[in-house]
C-alpha positions as MATLAB code, in Angstrom:
seq = 'MKVLLINPPDENVVPEFPDAKGEGFLEASDFGKFPPLGPLYVLSYARNSLPQHQYFFLDCVGEGISHAALGKRILDISPDLIGLTSFTISLIDVLKAADSARRAAPSAHLCLGGHHPTAFPIESAALSHFDSIIVGEGEHAFSALIECLEHKRDHTSIRGLYTADTIGQHVDQHGKDARFHSYLRVPAAYVENIDSLPPPDRAYIKHIDYNSILGLSNKLATILSSRGCPCKCTFCDVPYKKYRPRNLELVIDEIEGCIALGYGEFHFYDDLFNITPSRVEAFCSALERRNMNIVWDFRGRVNGVTRESLARAKSAGLRLISFGVETGSDEGLLRLRKGATVAQAEQAFRWCRELGIKTVADYMIGLPNEKTVSDVQNNIDFLMRLDPDYAQIAILSLYPNTQLYDEAISRGVITPGRWEAWARNPGPGFRVDHWNEFLSDGELVDLHRDSYRRFYFRWRYILKRLFALRSLHEMNSNVLGALKLLSRR';
ca = [
     -25.962    7.841  -26.461;
     -25.332    8.008  -30.004;
     -28.768    7.687  -31.592;
     -29.467    7.034  -35.394;
     -32.663    7.429  -37.722;
     -32.096    5.579  -41.022;
     -34.211    6.083  -44.180;
     -32.989    2.798  -45.894;
     -31.807    3.114  -49.588;
     -33.947    2.106  -52.440;
     -32.592   -0.674  -54.732;
     -35.439   -3.080  -54.290;
     -38.306   -1.712  -54.033;
     -41.765   -4.025  -54.848;
     -42.502   -2.678  -58.443;
     -46.491   -1.297  -58.462;
     -46.684   -1.722  -62.333;
     -44.634   -4.478  -63.766;
     -44.387   -5.854  -66.934;
     -43.816   -9.169  -68.169;
     -40.122   -8.712  -67.289;
     -40.936   -7.647  -63.453;
     -40.129   -4.267  -64.306;
     -42.066   -1.361  -63.467;
     -43.410    1.762  -65.511;
     -43.492    4.660  -64.016;
     -43.280    4.050  -60.462;
     -42.955    6.473  -57.606;
     -39.416    7.444  -57.649;
     -39.658    8.852  -61.014;
     -41.623   11.479  -59.815;
     -39.247   12.946  -57.690;
     -37.154   12.984  -53.950;
     -38.596   14.161  -51.072;
     -37.722   15.302  -47.355;
     -38.760   12.148  -45.116;
     -40.664   13.963  -42.872;
     -41.515   11.027  -40.295;
     -38.325   10.019  -38.622;
     -37.652   13.808  -38.597;
     -40.203   14.265  -36.419;
     -39.345   11.083  -34.298;
     -35.686   12.896  -34.004;
     -36.177   15.803  -33.607;
     -38.679   15.314  -30.951;
     -36.363   13.006  -29.219;
     -33.735   15.715  -29.526;
     -35.698   18.414  -27.546;
     -37.118   16.174  -25.081;
     -33.474   14.709  -24.311;
     -30.944   16.847  -25.388;
     -28.217   14.960  -23.737;
     -27.249   12.228  -26.345;
     -26.347   12.831  -29.830;
     -28.645   12.520  -32.653;
     -27.284   11.388  -36.695;
     -29.479   11.013  -39.644;
     -29.263    9.109  -42.184;
     -31.863    9.240  -45.466;
     -30.152    6.903  -48.109;
     -32.493    7.515  -50.791;
     -31.560   11.376  -50.522;
     -28.128   10.767  -50.279;
     -27.791    8.559  -52.736;
     -25.874    6.040  -49.525;
     -26.382    2.275  -51.362;
     -26.441   -1.514  -49.349;
     -22.638   -1.109  -49.541;
     -21.902    1.966  -48.598;
     -24.173    2.461  -45.856;
     -21.960   -0.547  -43.348;
     -19.027    2.153  -43.440;
     -21.046    5.330  -42.140;
     -22.632    3.181  -39.428;
     -19.076    2.380  -38.225;
     -18.144    5.857  -38.134;
     -20.949    6.880  -35.952;
     -21.293    3.643  -33.917;
     -24.281    4.264  -32.250;
     -26.098    3.034  -29.294;
     -29.677    2.886  -30.541;
     -30.846    1.944  -34.675;
     -33.888    3.082  -35.734;
     -35.462    2.425  -39.183;
     -38.178    3.586  -40.842;
     -39.932    1.530  -43.635;
     -42.505    1.028  -46.044;
     -44.017   -2.544  -46.682;
     -42.765   -2.477  -50.630;
     -39.436   -1.145  -49.267;
     -39.096   -4.248  -46.785;
     -35.786   -6.484  -48.660;
     -34.068   -3.064  -48.453;
     -34.885   -2.371  -44.725;
     -33.829   -5.638  -44.431;
     -30.718   -5.193  -45.846;
     -30.064   -1.862  -44.159;
     -30.811   -4.087  -40.676;
     -28.307   -6.372  -41.820;
     -25.436   -3.804  -42.180;
     -26.770   -1.972  -38.592;
     -26.418   -5.646  -37.298;
     -22.851   -5.901  -38.735;
     -21.350   -2.425  -37.799;
     -22.625   -1.822  -34.309;
     -23.769   -5.027  -33.074;
     -24.660   -4.030  -29.819;
     -26.683   -1.437  -30.565;
     -30.467   -1.696  -30.197;
     -32.355   -1.990  -33.836;
     -35.717   -0.366  -33.795;
     -38.455   -0.634  -36.665;
     -40.341    1.764  -37.710;
     -42.547    3.783  -39.959;
     -45.634    2.375  -42.061;
     -44.460   -1.279  -41.909;
     -45.076   -1.808  -38.489;
     -48.610   -0.189  -38.215;
     -49.623   -2.260  -41.343;
     -48.270   -5.863  -40.589;
     -47.154   -5.468  -36.542;
     -47.506   -9.465  -35.485;
     -45.287  -10.201  -39.110;
     -42.460   -7.639  -38.187;
     -41.867   -8.480  -34.519;
     -40.993  -11.972  -35.870;
     -38.823  -10.424  -37.983;
     -34.962  -11.609  -35.975;
     -33.601   -8.387  -37.186;
     -35.538   -5.777  -34.783;
     -34.660   -5.781  -30.620;
     -38.388   -4.148  -30.785;
     -40.909   -2.389  -33.728;
     -43.057    0.894  -33.018;
     -46.367    0.630  -33.838;
     -47.899    3.907  -35.093;
     -46.345    7.292  -34.566;
     -43.166    7.343  -32.908;
     -42.322   10.449  -31.559;
     -43.403    9.176  -27.885;
     -42.650    5.649  -28.149;
     -38.833    5.994  -29.283;
     -38.583    8.866  -26.835;
     -39.670    6.497  -23.762;
     -37.490    3.533  -25.813;
     -33.719    5.819  -25.479;
     -35.312    6.543  -21.887;
     -35.266    3.163  -20.900;
     -32.356    1.349  -22.553;
     -29.922    4.810  -21.022;
     -31.236    3.807  -17.835;
     -31.462    0.022  -18.033;
     -35.543   -0.241  -17.217;
     -37.716   -2.180  -18.817;
     -39.496   -1.454  -21.998;
     -41.925   -3.569  -22.934;
     -44.922   -1.454  -21.047;
     -44.432    1.719  -23.767;
     -47.549    2.284  -26.025;
     -47.314    1.243  -29.274;
     -43.863   -0.518  -28.358;
     -43.276   -4.316  -29.336;
     -41.119   -7.119  -28.843;
     -41.749  -11.041  -30.677;
     -42.281  -12.133  -26.889;
     -44.640   -8.833  -26.232;
     -46.708   -8.788  -28.815;
     -49.037  -11.347  -28.525;
     -50.377  -10.077  -25.210;
     -51.565   -7.373  -27.330;
     -53.233   -8.778  -29.773;
     -56.829   -7.748  -30.636;
     -56.904   -5.545  -27.759;
     -57.230   -2.788  -29.500;
     -61.162   -2.829  -29.999;
     -62.908   -0.044  -31.017;
     -61.373    3.206  -31.310;
     -62.285    5.687  -34.104;
     -58.878    7.213  -34.340;
     -57.699    4.648  -36.153;
     -58.471    2.092  -39.442;
     -60.519   -0.889  -37.942;
     -57.757   -2.977  -39.218;
     -55.312   -2.052  -36.073;
     -55.360   -5.366  -34.107;
     -52.614   -4.228  -31.289;
     -52.298   -0.596  -29.193;
     -50.623    2.205  -31.551;
     -48.667    5.278  -30.233;
     -50.435    7.926  -31.520;
     -49.787   12.344  -30.550;
     -53.337   13.770  -29.429;
     -52.003   16.887  -29.634;
     -49.233   17.436  -32.573;
     -48.694   21.195  -31.500;
     -46.930   19.940  -28.734;
     -44.339   18.006  -31.524;
     -41.344   20.222  -32.945;
     -41.098   20.984  -36.962;
     -38.531   18.479  -38.312;
     -35.418   19.773  -37.493;
     -34.009   20.002  -41.554;
     -30.571   21.087  -40.334;
     -29.834   17.333  -40.773;
     -30.512   17.340  -44.588;
     -29.977   20.873  -45.792;
     -26.793   19.696  -47.630;
     -29.376   17.156  -49.788;
     -31.416   18.879  -52.644;
     -35.018   17.337  -53.200;
     -37.232   18.101  -55.898;
     -40.644   17.070  -57.439;
     -41.006   16.559  -61.191;
     -43.337   18.943  -61.421;
     -41.624   21.666  -58.985;
     -39.812   24.506  -59.593;
     -36.421   24.284  -57.969;
     -33.844   21.385  -56.202;
     -35.033   22.845  -53.016;
     -37.812   21.588  -52.093;
     -39.326   21.438  -48.717;
     -42.096   19.486  -47.553;
     -44.482   20.624  -44.265;
     -47.393   19.050  -42.727;
     -49.941   21.488  -41.310;
     -52.247   18.114  -40.477;
     -52.101   14.444  -39.424;
     -54.892   12.032  -40.241;
     -57.910   11.756  -42.583;
     -61.521   10.707  -41.710;
     -62.570    9.916  -45.439;
     -63.144    6.157  -45.967;
     -62.489    5.727  -49.579;
     -62.412    1.593  -50.174;
     -58.233    2.063  -51.649;
     -56.681    3.218  -49.089;
     -54.479    2.424  -45.931;
     -53.959    5.013  -44.054;
     -54.476    4.128  -40.572;
     -55.133    7.476  -38.474;
     -58.839    8.006  -39.484;
     -58.460   11.404  -36.800;
     -58.033   14.577  -38.149;
     -55.681   16.726  -36.007;
     -55.289   20.301  -37.699;
     -52.164   22.253  -36.493;
     -52.096   25.516  -35.280;
     -51.522   27.934  -38.265;
     -49.017   30.295  -36.846;
     -46.647   27.145  -36.470;
     -46.825   26.223  -39.291;
     -45.713   29.408  -40.293;
     -42.998   29.182  -38.007;
     -41.777   26.385  -39.731;
     -41.446   28.045  -43.089;
     -39.969   31.197  -41.691;
     -36.929   28.614  -40.257;
     -37.377   26.531  -44.253;
     -36.776   29.988  -46.004;
     -34.047   30.909  -43.191;
     -32.563   27.578  -44.409;
     -32.553   28.552  -48.689;
     -35.868   26.223  -48.996;
     -37.857   28.330  -51.644;
     -41.184   25.874  -52.695;
     -43.253   24.201  -50.237;
     -45.250   21.189  -50.421;
     -48.116   20.338  -48.522;
     -47.681   16.561  -47.457;
     -51.106   16.405  -45.807;
     -53.301   13.469  -46.490;
     -55.882   15.998  -46.988;
     -54.611   19.900  -46.989;
     -57.881   20.962  -47.965;
     -60.716   19.526  -45.360;
     -62.889   22.498  -45.635;
     -62.228   25.802  -47.793;
     -62.431   27.599  -44.757;
     -59.732   25.889  -43.556;
     -57.718   27.349  -46.888;
     -58.883   30.388  -46.444;
     -57.190   30.608  -42.930;
     -54.029   29.366  -44.031;
     -54.375   32.117  -46.081;
     -54.840   34.544  -43.700;
     -51.826   33.462  -41.879;
     -49.524   33.823  -44.752;
     -50.556   37.325  -45.309;
     -50.620   38.496  -41.033;
     -47.044   37.608  -41.928;
     -46.413   39.213  -45.191;
     -44.783   36.009  -46.374;
     -44.425   35.442  -50.378;
     -44.033   31.660  -50.855;
     -44.198   29.534  -53.333;
     -46.229   26.704  -52.420;
     -48.886   23.415  -53.731;
     -50.791   21.229  -51.886;
     -52.279   17.671  -51.992;
     -56.068   17.924  -51.740;
     -59.882   16.407  -53.173;
     -62.259   17.981  -55.256;
     -64.943   19.079  -52.905;
     -62.888   20.795  -50.399;
     -62.489   23.820  -52.456;
     -64.605   26.618  -53.603;
     -63.590   29.335  -56.276;
     -63.587   32.136  -53.111;
     -60.841   29.805  -51.540;
     -59.239   28.937  -54.720;
     -58.706   33.201  -54.968;
     -57.131   33.627  -52.091;
     -54.792   30.879  -52.275;
     -53.823   32.067  -55.843;
     -53.075   35.350  -54.626;
     -51.075   34.052  -51.634;
     -48.648   32.287  -53.757;
     -50.515   28.885  -54.056;
     -49.474   27.299  -57.472;
     -50.354   23.876  -58.069;
     -52.689   21.417  -56.589;
     -52.570   17.561  -57.054;
     -56.699   16.571  -56.879;
     -57.464   12.915  -56.498;
     -59.862   12.769  -58.925;
     -59.030    9.415  -59.388;
     -61.711    8.125  -62.149;
     -63.984   10.023  -64.537;
     -67.084    8.008  -63.790;
     -69.206    8.612  -61.026;
     -69.972    4.762  -60.972;
     -65.865    4.379  -59.922;
     -66.047    7.086  -57.849;
     -68.825    5.512  -55.708;
     -66.934    1.752  -55.611;
     -64.324    4.070  -54.500;
     -65.693    5.940  -51.884;
     -64.476    8.863  -52.996;
     -67.342   11.627  -51.552;
     -66.995   13.349  -55.121;
     -68.159   13.691  -58.349;
     -67.513   14.095  -61.576;
     -68.833   17.156  -62.096;
     -67.552   18.433  -58.393;
     -63.834   17.184  -59.991;
     -65.099   19.377  -63.997;
     -65.552   22.480  -61.486;
     -62.642   22.657  -59.361;
     -60.262   22.087  -62.428;
     -62.216   24.687  -64.728;
     -61.922   27.602  -61.486;
     -58.092   26.574  -61.109;
     -57.779   27.737  -65.396;
     -59.825   30.565  -64.769;
     -57.220   31.538  -61.712;
     -54.053   30.466  -63.297;
     -53.392   27.335  -60.680;
     -51.710   24.936  -62.038;
     -53.065   21.268  -61.650;
     -52.675   17.888  -61.556;
     -54.742   15.028  -61.899;
     -54.166   11.947  -59.632;
     -55.856    8.820  -61.665;
     -56.465    5.322  -61.777;
     -57.343    2.839  -64.100;
     -57.964   -0.891  -63.818;
     -60.989   -0.003  -61.242;
     -63.619   -3.067  -60.687;
     -66.333   -1.286  -63.060;
     -63.879   -1.633  -65.926;
     -63.952   -5.215  -67.667;
     -62.937   -4.250  -70.712;
     -60.233   -2.267  -72.651;
     -62.611    0.351  -74.151;
     -63.772    0.932  -70.281;
     -60.307    1.933  -69.842;
     -59.690    4.556  -72.839;
     -63.087    6.058  -71.966;
     -61.916    6.547  -68.405;
     -58.713    8.333  -69.788;
     -61.129   10.469  -72.595;
     -62.523   11.718  -69.341;
     -58.930   12.413  -68.244;
     -58.091   14.367  -71.527;
     -61.488   16.444  -71.255;
     -60.650   17.433  -67.844;
     -57.593   18.958  -69.287;
     -55.586   19.256  -65.769;
     -51.947   20.534  -66.337;
     -50.055   17.253  -65.105;
     -51.665   13.490  -64.932;
     -50.160   11.008  -62.452;
     -51.676    8.252  -63.664;
     -51.657    4.261  -61.487;
     -53.097    1.164  -61.657;
     -55.287    0.199  -58.945;
     -52.951   -1.243  -56.283;
     -55.107   -3.547  -53.761;
     -52.748   -3.140  -50.605;
     -53.999   -4.905  -47.482;
     -55.695   -3.305  -45.156;
     -58.497   -1.702  -47.511;
     -61.837   -2.454  -48.218;
     -61.340   -3.379  -52.231;
     -58.504   -5.645  -51.404;
     -61.219   -7.633  -48.682;
     -63.606   -7.746  -51.153;
     -61.149   -8.906  -53.768;
     -60.125  -11.917  -51.570;
     -63.885  -12.488  -51.172;
     -64.643  -12.645  -55.089;
     -61.499  -14.773  -55.493;
     -59.666  -11.604  -57.517;
     -56.522  -12.426  -55.784;
     -55.144  -14.877  -53.449;
     -55.127  -14.209  -49.581;
     -52.077  -14.614  -47.204;
     -48.920  -13.281  -49.919;
     -48.364  -10.482  -48.137;
     -48.919  -11.441  -44.530;
     -46.319  -14.718  -45.823;
     -43.836  -12.040  -47.691;
     -44.060   -9.604  -44.620;
     -42.475  -12.587  -42.762;
     -39.998  -13.428  -44.972;
     -39.654  -11.063  -48.215;
     -37.544  -11.769  -51.435;
     -37.335  -11.062  -54.730;
     -40.245  -11.333  -57.326;
     -43.123  -10.325  -55.197;
     -45.465   -8.162  -57.001;
     -48.762   -5.373  -56.378;
     -51.573   -7.179  -56.836;
     -54.038   -5.373  -59.513;
     -58.219   -6.438  -59.988;
     -57.444   -8.796  -62.891;
     -61.056  -10.121  -62.977;
     -61.622   -8.838  -66.644;
     -58.045   -7.424  -67.627;
     -54.405   -9.032  -67.013;
     -51.244   -7.374  -65.615;
     -49.714   -7.681  -68.962;
     -52.856   -5.598  -70.111;
     -53.084   -3.000  -67.687;
     -49.327   -2.047  -68.387;
     -49.742   -1.375  -71.629;
     -53.159    0.064  -71.179;
     -51.437    2.002  -68.077;
     -48.370    3.074  -70.797;
     -50.438    3.847  -73.150;
     -52.449    6.135  -71.696;
     -49.771    8.037  -70.400;
     -48.494    8.821  -73.518;
     -51.665    9.575  -74.862;
     -51.948   12.439  -72.224;
     -48.388   13.794  -72.947;
     -47.591   13.514  -76.711;
     -50.520   15.992  -78.046;
     -48.807   18.681  -80.239;
     -51.590   21.651  -78.327;
     -50.394   20.064  -74.893;
     -46.601   19.596  -76.009;
     -46.721   23.799  -77.240;
     -49.046   24.834  -74.162;
     -46.475   23.447  -71.898;
     -43.521   24.741  -73.388;
     -44.986   28.388  -73.153;
     -46.200   27.943  -69.254;
     -42.553   26.897  -68.402;
     -41.257   28.618  -65.439;
     -37.649   27.948  -64.644;
     -34.355   25.154  -65.619;
     -35.303   22.813  -63.556;
     -39.043   22.862  -64.605;
     -37.431   22.375  -68.185;
     -35.037   19.760  -67.603;
     -37.964   17.850  -66.005;
     -40.208   18.061  -68.237;
     -37.740   16.728  -71.037;
     -36.873   13.804  -68.183;
     -40.770   13.180  -67.869;
     -40.651   12.683  -71.746;
     -37.400   10.659  -72.379;
     -38.782    7.932  -69.569;
     -42.198    7.877  -71.256;
     -40.305    7.573  -74.889;
     -37.761    4.839  -72.906;
     -39.938    2.520  -71.120;
     -41.285   -0.392  -73.075;
];
C-alpha cells in the first residue's frame, strides 16, 4: 500500500483578529513556519510498525504547495490511504484538500485527524469528504487502520476511529477520565507510554526551511519532551490533561539526529516544558552528559522556574523563553486560572535579564475584566514595565470547549451553536468570537494594532534590538516584523 499524509495549504484560514474588512492583523502565520510534528509522529510510527508499505508526506504550508498544485502531487503518488491533519480554523482548506485527494485518488481511503475531529467529533464524522476520522492521538489508531485496510478487515472497532455510521454508538460513552479535557464525548485514541514512539522522521521534511520570526536561522527543529498539560486555564482547549514526560535520553538522541540533518536551533513545543524547575535542570544535566552544545528555547510558565534552574539552562545553551504571561493584573490572572501572579511574572523576567536569557511575553487584551479602552491601555502599561525582549499580543479568542466560552454563552456575550454549524458546513466570512460585552471587535482590533506599535516603536527599544542582533536571519526577521506592523491598517 501507498500511504500519504498531508498538512493542507493555509489559504483560507479563519482570521482570529479581523478588521472591518475581515483582514487579520498579525495572525499566527506572521510569526514563522514550523514543522508539523503531529502527522510526522503518526507517519514515523506507522513506518516503523509496518515497514512493508510505502510512505509519503506533503507539508503544503512548509513547501508552499497551493490547492491548485496539490492534486497533481497526489496523482503522482497515487496513494491507497490518505490522512489529512487539521485545525478547526483551517477547515475550509482541509476540505478543499480532501476534494483534490478524492479527484486524484478516487479509490483511496481518506482519514481526517488532528485537532479538529477531537474538538468536533460528531460534526467531523458527518463530513462526506472522509471515510473515517481519528479522535485523539493518531499513532496507534492510524497504524491499526493501515493493517485493517491491507487485510480487508473491519476497522470500526479501532479505539478513537469513527465513521458517520459508528460514531453515534459511542457518544457520551467516554465517561469521566482524568487523562482528558472534560469536553471529549467519545473515547479517544491515546498513547500512555510516549517513550514507545519513534521520533518524527525529519527525512520527509529535510528539504524545507522552517523558521521562527524570533529565531536565529532557517534550520529550526521543533521538539516535544512531553505531552499533555494538567493546568486548567479557562481559555485553553488542549484535550490531554495528563502530563506524560519523555525519557530525556531519548530526547537527546532525537536532538543528535537533528544535528546530523543540519538543524542548528531547537524549539521545544511542549504544552508545558517547565512543569517544575527540576525538570528543566534534569534536561540540562542530560545535555551536559552528552557534551551537547545547542541553541534552544521553550514555551513555559513564570511559576515553573527558579533562578538556579534558569542559570543552569543558560549555561546549557538556552537562548529564549516564551512565557505565557497573558495579562498584567492579578484579577485577570485569576479569571484565566493561570495559577500565577503578577509578582511571579516580574520576578521571572528580572531573573532572565540578569542571566542574559531573552524573553517573549505571550500576552492578551480583551479579557472580561477589561471594560474600557483605559483598562486595555493599563494592561499594556504592565507589559511595557515588564520589558520583555519581544511581545506577542493577541485578542482573547473564545474557542468552544473552554470555560470562558461557556461563560460567554451563559452571559449572552456570544451566540451558541455557531462553531458547530460551521464545522458541519464551513464557508467564507466566519470569524472567531471575542469578549464583546464592553468593547467591540473594531475597538479591540484598533487596540491590538496600537498595542503592538506602542511596544515595538520606542527608540530605546529599537536601539536595544539593533545592538542585540546575532545573525542575518534575526536582522531580516526584525525588519520584516517592523514592516508588517507599519503596513497593516
